[in-house]
C-alpha positions in Angstrom: -36.3 109.5 -23.6 -32.9 110.7 -22.6 -33.6 114.2 -23.7 -36.6 114.6 -21.4 -34.6 113.2 -18.5 -31.8 115.7 -19.2 -34.2 118.6 -19.3 -35.6 117.6 -15.9 -32.1 117.4 -14.5 -31.2 120.9 -15.8 -34.4 122.4 -14.4 -33.4 121.2 -11.0 -30.6 123.7 -11.1 -31.7 126.4 -13.5 -35.0 128.1 -13.1 -34.5 131.0 -15.4 -32.8 131.6 -18.7 -31.7 129.2 -21.4 -29.2 126.4 -21.3 -27.8 124.6 -24.4 -26.2 121.3 -23.8 -24.5 119.3 -26.6 -23.4 115.7 -26.1 -21.6 114.0 -28.9 -21.5 110.2 -28.6 -20.1 107.8 -31.2 -19.9 104.1 -31.3 -21.7 101.0 -32.3 -25.3 100.6 -31.2 -25.8 104.2 -30.0 -28.1 105.2 -32.8 -29.9 103.8 -35.9 -30.6 105.7 -39.0 -33.3 105.3 -41.6 -34.2 107.3 -44.8 -37.7 108.1 -45.9 -38.9 109.8 -49.1 -40.8 113.0 -48.6 -43.4 112.1 -51.2 -45.5 115.3 -50.7 -42.5 117.5 -51.5 -41.4 115.3 -54.4 -44.9 115.6 -55.9 -44.7 119.4 -55.6 -41.4 119.4 -57.4 -42.8 117.1 -60.2 -45.9 119.3 -60.5 -43.8 122.4 -60.8 -41.6 120.8 -63.5 -44.8 119.8 -65.4 -46.0 123.4 -65.2 -42.6 124.6 -66.5 -42.8 122.2 -69.4 -46.3 123.4 -70.3 -45.6 127.1 -70.0 -42.0 127.4 -71.4 -40.1 126.0 -74.3 -38.4 123.2 -72.3 -38.3 119.6 -73.3 -36.8 116.4 -72.0 -37.4 114.1 -69.1 -36.1 114.3 -65.6 -33.6 111.7 -64.7 -33.2 110.0 -61.3 -29.8 111.7 -60.8 -31.6 115.1 -61.1 -34.2 114.0 -58.5 -31.5 113.1 -56.1 -30.3 116.7 -56.2 -33.6 118.2 -55.1 -33.4 119.5 -51.6 -35.5 117.9 -48.9 -36.6 114.9 -50.9 -35.0 112.5 -48.5 -35.5 112.7 -44.8 -32.9 111.1 -42.6 -34.2 109.9 -39.3 -31.8 109.0 -36.5 -33.1 107.4 -33.3 -30.9 107.3 -30.3 -31.0 103.9 -28.7 -29.0 104.0 -25.4 -29.1 101.2 -22.9 -30.1 102.1 -19.4 -26.5 101.9 -18.1 -25.3 104.5 -20.7 -28.3 106.7 -20.0 -27.4 106.7 -16.3 -23.8 107.6 -17.0 -24.9 110.6 -19.2 -27.2 111.8 -16.5 -24.5 111.3 -13.8 -22.1 113.4 -15.8 -24.7 116.1 -16.2 -25.4 116.1 -12.5 -21.7 116.4 -11.8 -21.5 119.5 -14.1 -24.1 121.2 -12.0 -22.8 120.2 -8.6 -19.2 121.1 -9.2 -18.1 123.7 -6.7 -17.4 126.3 -9.4 -21.0 126.2 -10.6 -22.4 126.4 -7.1 -19.9 129.2 -6.1 -20.8 131.3 -9.1 -24.5 130.9 -8.3 -23.9 131.8 -4.7 -22.0 134.9 -5.6 -24.7 136.1 -8.0 -27.3 135.6 -5.3 -25.3 137.5 -2.7 -24.7 140.5 -5.0 -28.4 141.2 -5.1 -29.1 144.5 -3.5 -31.8 145.0 -1.0 -33.2 148.4 -0.1 
């Protein structure tokens, strides 16, 4: 998985702290999406609606349009599907970010500022 390979690459250069890296890629064939129904959550909503009907003066049936508005009912899954060539390019760009002279110079300066007594 690209994410794991990126984490390894970052750990080669950063041993402490936290790094957030965002990569936005668009185009055909980069990812595929699918939608699943969160059946457990839908059942909870429907059970709650039944309880409301039984305990309060509410009548009527729920329509599909109303179900579509319930938060969390649909889960969108997106799988990144990069070919090896594109993965290598992403990792290469990441490597260049860390090996640029500005990054290494900043790191060197921070290390040289440490005081020893």
